[in-house]
C-alpha positions in Angstrom: 224.2 136.5 127.9 221.3 134.8 129.6 219.2 137.9 130.1 220.1 139.5 126.8 219.9 136.4 124.5 218.7 133.2 126.1 215.8 134.5 128.2 214.1 136.5 125.4 214.0 133.4 123.3 212.7 131.1 126.1 210.1 133.6 127.1 208.5 133.4 123.6 207.3 129.9 124.4 204.9 128.3 126.9 206.5 128.4 130.4 205.8 124.7 131.3 207.2 123.5 127.9 210.2 125.6 128.4 210.7 124.1 131.9 210.8 120.6 130.5 213.0 121.6 127.5 215.5 123.3 129.9 215.6 120.1 132.0 216.4 118.0 128.9 219.2 120.5 127.8 220.8 120.5 131.2 220.7 116.7 131.3 222.2 116.5 127.8 224.9 119.0 128.5 226.1 117.0 131.5 226.5 113.9 129.3 229.4 115.7 127.5 232.7 114.7 129.0 234.2 117.4 131.2 231.1 119.6 131.1 230.3 119.0 134.8 233.7 120.5 135.8 233.3 123.4 133.3 229.9 124.4 134.7 231.1 124.2 138.3 234.1 126.4 137.4 231.8 129.0 136.0 229.2 129.1 138.7 230.4 127.6 142.0 231.8 129.9 144.7 234.0 127.7 146.9 234.7 129.7 150.0 234.6 128.4 153.6 233.3 131.7 154.8 230.0 130.9 153.1 229.5 127.7 155.1 226.7 127.7 157.7 225.3 125.2 160.2 221.6 125.3 160.5 219.4 122.8 162.5 222.4 120.6 162.7 223.2 120.4 159.0 226.3 121.8 157.3 225.5 123.9 154.2 228.4 124.9 151.9 226.6 128.1 151.3 223.2 129.6 152.3 221.6 129.8 148.9 219.2 127.0 148.0 216.7 126.1 145.2 213.1 126.2 146.4 210.7 123.3 146.1 208.6 123.2 142.9 211.5 123.5 140.4 212.7 119.9 140.6 209.6 118.2 142.0 210.5 114.7 141.1 214.2 114.8 141.8 215.2 114.4 138.2 217.9 117.0 138.1 219.2 117.7 141.6 222.7 116.4 140.9 223.1 118.5 137.7 221.5 121.6 139.4 224.0 121.4 142.2 226.7 122.3 139.8 225.2 125.8 139.4 226.4 126.7 142.9 223.4 125.9 145.1 224.2 125.1 148.8 221.1 122.9 149.0 218.2 121.8 146.9 214.6 121.1 147.9 212.7 118.5 145.9 208.9 118.1 145.8 206.2 118.9 146.7 205.6 115.2 146.5 202.5 113.2 147.4 202.0 109.5 148.2 200.5 108.7 144.9 201.5 110.3 141.6 199.0 112.8 140.2 198.8 114.9 137.0 198.0 118.2 138.8 195.6 120.8 137.5 194.7 121.3 133.8 197.0 123.2 131.5 197.8 126.0 131.0 198.8 126.4 134.6 202.0 128.4 134.6 202.2 132.0 133.6 204.9 134.7 133.5 204.3 138.3 134.5 207.5 139.9 133.0 206.5 143.5 134.0 206.4 142.4 137.6 209.2 139.8 137.5 206.6 137.4 138.7 205.2 134.0 138.0 201.6 132.7 138.6 201.2 128.9 138.9 198.4 126.6 139.7 200.3 123.4 139.1 198.4 121.4 141.8 201.2 119.2 143.2 201.8 117.4 139.9 204.4 114.7 140.6 205.2 111.1 140.0 204.6 110.0 143.6 206.9 109.5 146.6 208.1 106.0 145.7 209.4 107.3 142.3 211.2 110.2 144.0 212.7 107.9 146.7 214.1 105.6 144.0 215.9 108.5 142.3 217.3 109.8 145.6 218.7 106.4 146.3 221.3 107.2 143.6 222.6 110.4 145.2 226.3 111.1 144.4 228.0 111.7 147.7 226.6 113.4 150.8 227.9 116.9 150.4 224.8 118.4 148.8 222.0 119.0 151.3 218.6 117.8 149.9 215.2 118.7 151.5 212.0 116.8 150.9 208.9 118.9 150.6 205.8 116.7 151.3 202.1 117.2 150.8 198.8 115.4 150.4 197.0 114.1 147.3 194.3 116.2 145.9 191.6 113.6 146.5 192.6 112.9 150.1 190.2 114.7 152.5 191.8 116.9 155.1 190.6 114.5 157.9 192.9 111.8 156.3 195.7 114.2 155.4 198.0 113.0 158.2 198.2 109.6 156.6 199.5 111.1 153.4 202.2 113.1 155.1 203.3 110.1 157.2 203.5 108.0 154.0 205.7 110.6 152.3 207.8 111.1 155.5 208.5 107.3 155.9 209.3 106.7 152.2 211.8 109.6 152.0 213.3 109.4 155.5 216.5 107.6 154.4 217.1 109.8 151.4 216.6 113.4 152.4 218.4 115.6 154.9 215.4 117.6 156.1 211.6 117.7 155.6 209.3 120.5 154.7 205.6 120.2 155.5 203.6 122.0 152.8 200.2 123.1 153.9 200.3 126.5 152.3 200.0 125.9 148.6 196.9 127.7 147.2 196.5 125.2 144.4 195.2 122.1 146.2 191.5 122.5 147.3 191.2 123.1 151.1 194.9 122.5 151.7 195.4 125.9 153.5 192.7 124.9 156.0 195.4 122.7 157.5 197.3 125.9 158.5 194.6 126.5 161.2 196.0 126.1 164.7 194.5 122.8 165.9 194.8 120.7 162.7 198.3 122.0 162.1 199.4 121.2 165.7 198.0 117.7 165.4 199.7 117.1 162.0 203.1 118.4 163.2 203.0 116.6 166.5 202.3 113.3 164.7 205.2 113.9 162.3 207.5 114.9 165.2 206.6 111.7 167.1 207.3 109.6 164.0 210.6 111.4 163.6 211.7 110.9 167.2 211.1 107.2 166.9 214.0 107.1 164.4 217.5 106.4 165.4 218.7 109.7 163.8 215.8 112.2 163.5 215.7 114.6 160.6 214.9 118.4 160.9 211.2 119.1 160.2 210.2 122.6 158.9 206.9 124.1 158.1 206.3 126.2 155.0 203.8 129.0 155.5 201.8 131.4 153.3 202.6 135.1 153.1 198.9 135.8 153.4 198.7 135.0 157.2 197.7 137.7 159.6 199.8 138.7 162.6 197.5 136.8 164.8 198.0 133.7 162.7 201.8 134.2 162.7 201.6 134.4 166.5 199.9 131.0 166.4 202.7 129.7 164.2 205.3 130.8 166.8 203.3 129.0 169.5 202.9 125.8 167.3 206.7 125.7 166.6 207.3 126.0 170.3 204.8 123.4 171.4 205.6 120.8 168.7 209.3 121.5 168.8 209.7 121.3 165.0 213.0 122.7 163.7 212.1 125.8 161.7 210.0 127.7 159.2 210.1 128.4 155.5 208.7 131.8 154.8 207.0 132.1 152.4 205.1 130.2 149.8 203.2 131.9 147.0 200.5 134.5 147.6 196.9 134.7 146.4 197.1 138.5 146.5 197.2 140.5 143.3 197.8 143.9 144.8 200.0 146.6 143.2 200.9 144.6 140.1 202.2 146.5 137.0 200.7 143.9 134.7 197.3 145.1 133.4 194.4 143.8 135.5 192.6 142.4 132.5 195.6 140.1 131.8 195.8 139.1 135.4 192.1 138.3 135.5 192.4 136.3 132.3 195.1 134.1 134.0 192.9 133.4 136.9 193.6 131.5 140.1 197.0 130.5 141.3 199.9 131.4 143.6 202.0 134.4 142.7 205.7 134.3 143.3 208.7 136.5 142.4 209.3 140.1 143.0 205.7 140.9 144.0 206.0 138.8 147.2 209.4 140.2 148.2 208.3 142.8 150.6 205.7 140.7 152.3 208.0 137.7 152.7 210.6 139.9 154.4 207.9 141.3 156.7 206.8 137.8 157.7 210.4 136.8 158.4 211.1 139.9 160.5 207.9 139.4 162.4 208.5 135.8 163.2 212.2 136.4 164.1 211.4 139.4 166.3 208.3 138.0 168.1 210.0 134.6 168.8 213.3 136.2 169.9 215.0 134.2 167.2 213.8 131.0 168.8 214.0 129.0 165.5 215.7 129.1 162.1 213.9 130.6 159.1 214.6 129.8 155.5 213.6 132.8 153.4 212.0 132.5 149.9 210.1 135.1 148.0 211.4 137.8 145.6 215.1 137.1 145.8 216.8 138.2 142.6 220.0 139.9 143.7 222.6 139.8 146.5 220.8 142.8 148.0 217.5 140.9 148.1 219.2 137.9 149.8 221.0 140.1 152.4 217.7 141.8 153.1 216.2 138.5 154.1 219.2 137.5 156.1 219.2 140.8 158.0 215.5 140.3 158.7 216.3 137.1 160.6 216.6 134.3 158.0 219.4 131.8 158.3 219.2 130.5 154.7 217.6 131.7 151.5 215.9 129.9 148.6 215.3 131.1 145.0 212.8 130.0 142.3 211.4 132.8 140.2 214.7 134.7 140.4 216.5 131.7 139.0 214.2 131.8 136.0 214.4 135.6 135.4 218.1 136.1 136.3 219.6 132.8 135.1 222.2 130.5 136.8 224.8 133.2 137.4 222.5 134.7 140.0 223.6 132.2 142.7 227.3 133.2 142.2 226.4 136.9 142.4 224.4 136.3 145.6 227.3 134.3 147.2 229.8 137.0 146.2 227.5 139.6 147.7 227.3 137.7 151.0 231.1 137.4 151.1 231.5 141.1 150.4 229.2 141.8 153.4 231.4 139.7 155.6 234.5 141.8 155.0 
């Protein structure tokens, strides 16, 4: 029903407006008495064989929602009813910011891809923390994806990450350091070996000063070279952070089915979805193999089916996240992936 009726209607309208409209509809639906239970009965696969423990956290299943979908934590409770084992909020910055000018979100249906140049639009970390204070229960794992404000120079970026870390510490289960978005000027320069090691070491020290430290992960770009991936392995080892999320969106436009004139008209931005599937798997496999499985990897990039998720898990990932696939395939996708994983376990 979603792919045959709902998606064709939604895809006739501006992607960002559809995103906000969908949020309102999901919120509204959950105000109807009994609807929460109905949605869960339709989409949640409750099977103990799906449970997995990664970096000390117990996930009910290994399928999560990637950062960027619920940046400000406005819908995490409702979204959990569609069967996600965990939800990552953010990317959030210390001070709220509008992000880049619109239009800044584009679909590539022929490629099952999405290009975005949102630019860390969010209401600020204090606003997010306030919403997370009202979490219902502690079963749902929530990750906090943190970044720096657009106007903060890279030399002062550490302060931004520490502010976000401290503000969210009591309300999230793990942290993700985002230095790989292509939509904030010069942000990716923080992926270079020395500044990245300095940033992660400082966050690790702040974390270890807490009574109960939280897992810290690094989200990396798919555009890194093998040499840079070797540096990432070394940095994880030296800083003793807890894992990697592979991968963010790509700046590559190679091998797209969408006509080049249309792609050029869209302009800059990070490409997600099916076009990044193969490269994300290659990065996961490289990191897992070269590190001898020394750290957990959360896979994201081009996951639309159970087969896509299993490909990532077999490459060395411990968990998977979806974003573009959720938009193209609809909420039943999570159930199909979970059932595919269970079938593989037989």
